[in-house]
BASE-867719 format. One record per residue (C-alpha): residue in one letter; x, y, z. Coordinates in Angstrom, 1 decimal, decimal comma, m for minus. Example, Ala and Ser with C-alpha at 12.3 -4.5 7.8 and 13.67 -1.06 7.14 Angstrom:
residues 2
A | 12,3 | m4,5 | 7,8;
S | 13,7 | m1,1 | 7,1;
***
This chain:
residues 151
X | 5,8 | 18,0 | 5,9;
X | 4,5 | 14,9 | 4,0;
X | 7,3 | 12,7 | 3,3;
X | 5,8 | 9,3 | 1,5;
X | 3,9 | 10,7 | m1,8;
X | 0,2 | 10,0 | m1,5;
X | 0,0 | 7,3 | m4,1;
X | 2,6 | 5,6 | m1,4;
X | m0,3 | 7,1 | 1,5;
X | m3,4 | 5,4 | m1,2;
X | m1,2 | 2,1 | m1,7;
X | m1,0 | 2,0 | 3,0;
X | m4,3 | 3,1 | 3,0;
X | m6,1 | 1,0 | 1,1;
X | m4,4 | m2,3 | 1,9;
X | m4,9 | m1,9 | 5,9;
X | m8,4 | m0,9 | 4,7;
X | m8,3 | m5,2 | 3,5;
X | m7,0 | m6,7 | 6,0;
X | m9,6 | m4,9 | 8,5;
X | m13,1 | m5,1 | 6,8;
X | m12,8 | m8,2 | 3,8;
X | m13,1 | m11,2 | 6,3;
X | m16,9 | m12,1 | 6,1;
X | m16,7 | m10,8 | 2,5;
X | m14,0 | m8,9 | m0,1;
X | m13,8 | m5,3 | m0,1;
X | m15,3 | m4,1 | m3,0;
X | m13,2 | m0,7 | m4,7;
X | m16,7 | 1,8 | m4,3;
X | m16,0 | 0,5 | m0,3;
X | m12,4 | 1,6 | m0,3;
X | m12,7 | 4,7 | m2,5;
X | m15,8 | 6,6 | 0,1;
X | m14,2 | 5,3 | 3,3;
X | m11,1 | 7,3 | 2,3;
X | m11,9 | 10,0 | m0,3;
X | m10,0 | 8,6 | m2,6;
X | m10,2 | 8,5 | m6,8;
X | m11,7 | 6,3 | m7,4;
X | m10,2 | 5,8 | m11,2;
X | m7,0 | 6,4 | m9,4;
X | m7,6 | 3,8 | m6,8;
X | m8,6 | 1,0 | m9,2;
X | m5,2 | 1,4 | m11,0;
X | m3,4 | 1,3 | m8,2;
X | m5,8 | m1,8 | m6,3;
X | m4,5 | m3,5 | m10,1;
X | m0,5 | m3,0 | m9,3;
X | m0,8 | m4,4 | m5,7;
X | m2,3 | m7,3 | m7,3;
X | m0,1 | m7,7 | m10,2;
X | 2,6 | m7,2 | m6,6;
X | 1,0 | m10,0 | m4,9;
X | 0,1 | m8,5 | m2,0;
X | m3,6 | m8,5 | m3,2;
X | m6,4 | m10,8 | m5,1;
X | m8,8 | m9,6 | m7,2;
X | m12,5 | m11,3 | m7,1;
X | m15,2 | m10,6 | m9,4;
X | m18,3 | m11,2 | m9,8;
X | m21,6 | m9,0 | m7,9;
X | m19,9 | m9,8 | m4,2;
X | m16,3 | m9,4 | m5,4;
X | m13,4 | m6,4 | m4,9;
X | m10,0 | m7,2 | m3,5;
X | m9,3 | m9,6 | m0,1;
X | m4,6 | m10,1 | 0,8;
X | m3,1 | m12,7 | m1,1;
X | m0,5 | m13,4 | 1,3;
X | m1,1 | m13,4 | 5,0;
X | m0,7 | m9,8 | 7,0;
X | 2,4 | m10,0 | 8,8;
X | 4,7 | m11,7 | 5,2;
X | 3,7 | m8,3 | 4,0;
X | 6,2 | m5,1 | 5,1;
X | 4,8 | m1,1 | 4,7;
X | 8,1 | m1,2 | 1,9;
X | 6,6 | m3,4 | m0,3;
X | 3,2 | m1,9 | m0,1;
X | 5,1 | 1,4 | m0,8;
X | 6,9 | 0,5 | m3,6;
X | 4,5 | m0,6 | m5,3;
X | 2,5 | 2,3 | m5,4;
X | 6,2 | 4,2 | m6,3;
X | 6,6 | 2,2 | m9,6;
X | 2,9 | 1,9 | m10,3;
X | 3,0 | 5,7 | m10,1;
X | 6,8 | 6,5 | m11,2;
X | 6,8 | 5,6 | m15,1;
X | 9,4 | 7,0 | m16,9;
X | 9,5 | 9,7 | m14,3;
X | 12,7 | 8,9 | m13,1;
X | 14,8 | 8,1 | m16,3;
X | 13,8 | 11,4 | m17,2;
X | 14,5 | 12,6 | m14,2;
X | 18,9 | 11,2 | m14,5;
X | 18,9 | 12,7 | m18,5;
X | 18,3 | 16,3 | m17,1;
X | 20,4 | 16,0 | m14,2;
X | 21,9 | 19,3 | m13,6;
X | 25,5 | 20,2 | m11,3;
X | 23,4 | 20,3 | m8,2;
X | 20,7 | 18,1 | m8,5;
X | 23,8 | 15,9 | m8,6;
X | 25,1 | 17,5 | m5,2;
X | 21,0 | 17,3 | m3,7;
X | 21,2 | 13,1 | m5,3;
X | 23,5 | 11,6 | m2,6;
X | 21,8 | 12,6 | 0,1;
X | 18,3 | 12,0 | m0,7;
X | 19,3 | 8,4 | m1,8;
X | 20,4 | 8,1 | 1,5;
X | 17,2 | 9,3 | 3,3;
X | 15,4 | 7,4 | 1,5;
X | 17,1 | 4,2 | 2,3;
X | 16,4 | 5,1 | 5,4;
X | 13,0 | 5,5 | 5,3;
X | 12,6 | 1,7 | 3,9;
X | 14,7 | 0,5 | 5,9;
X | 12,5 | 1,4 | 8,7;
X | 9,4 | 0,3 | 6,2;
X | 11,1 | m3,8 | 6,1;
X | 10,5 | m3,3 | 10,0;
X | 7,1 | m2,3 | 9,4;
X | 4,3 | m5,4 | 8,5;
X | 0,8 | m5,0 | 7,9;
X | 0,2 | m7,9 | 10,9;
X | 1,5 | m4,7 | 12,7;
X | m0,5 | m2,1 | 11,0;
X | m3,5 | m3,9 | 12,0;
X | m3,7 | m4,9 | 15,6;
X | m2,7 | m0,5 | 15,7;
X | m5,4 | m0,2 | 13,9;
X | m7,6 | m2,7 | 16,0;
X | m6,4 | m1,1 | 18,9;
X | m7,7 | 2,5 | 17,9;
X | m11,1 | 0,7 | 17,5;
X | m11,0 | 0,5 | 13,3;
X | m12,6 | m2,5 | 11,4;
X | m14,4 | m5,8 | 12,6;
X | m12,6 | m7,4 | 15,8;
X | m11,8 | m11,0 | 15,0;
X | m11,6 | m13,6 | 17,1;
X | m8,1 | m14,4 | 18,2;
X | m6,8 | m16,8 | 15,0;
X | m5,0 | m16,5 | 11,5;
X | m5,6 | m14,1 | 8,9;
X | m7,1 | m17,1 | 7,0;
X | m9,5 | m19,7 | 7,0;
X | m9,3 | m23,1 | 5,6;
***
């Protein structure tokens, strides 16, 4: 069972990929799309939502791409997922509320409790945690011990 929508998974993968690969130079959306088999158009709109939310920074030009806008330890999985859900949802939630049937009124509070529990857990997971786990499994470019950013 997949609990998180595809857009949320895309966002987590994209931000983690940027964290793993953007040390030497920004990660292009083409690289991201190729590495993870993302639909390029959908990925680009998701990346722009992450930029607007202050999670990623976009750099223009031939050597442009995306890099983290903040330190890994200051980004949570919950924040990334919320951005993806907002970018994907549009007016769906509002329409769903207006047309709620009596059975949906019973089911909605249960699902909201489950969602709240999931977000509580996601709040405890930093991008730094995911980054360390990815490195331990052999993904990304290994770096010397130190901070996220060069000064």
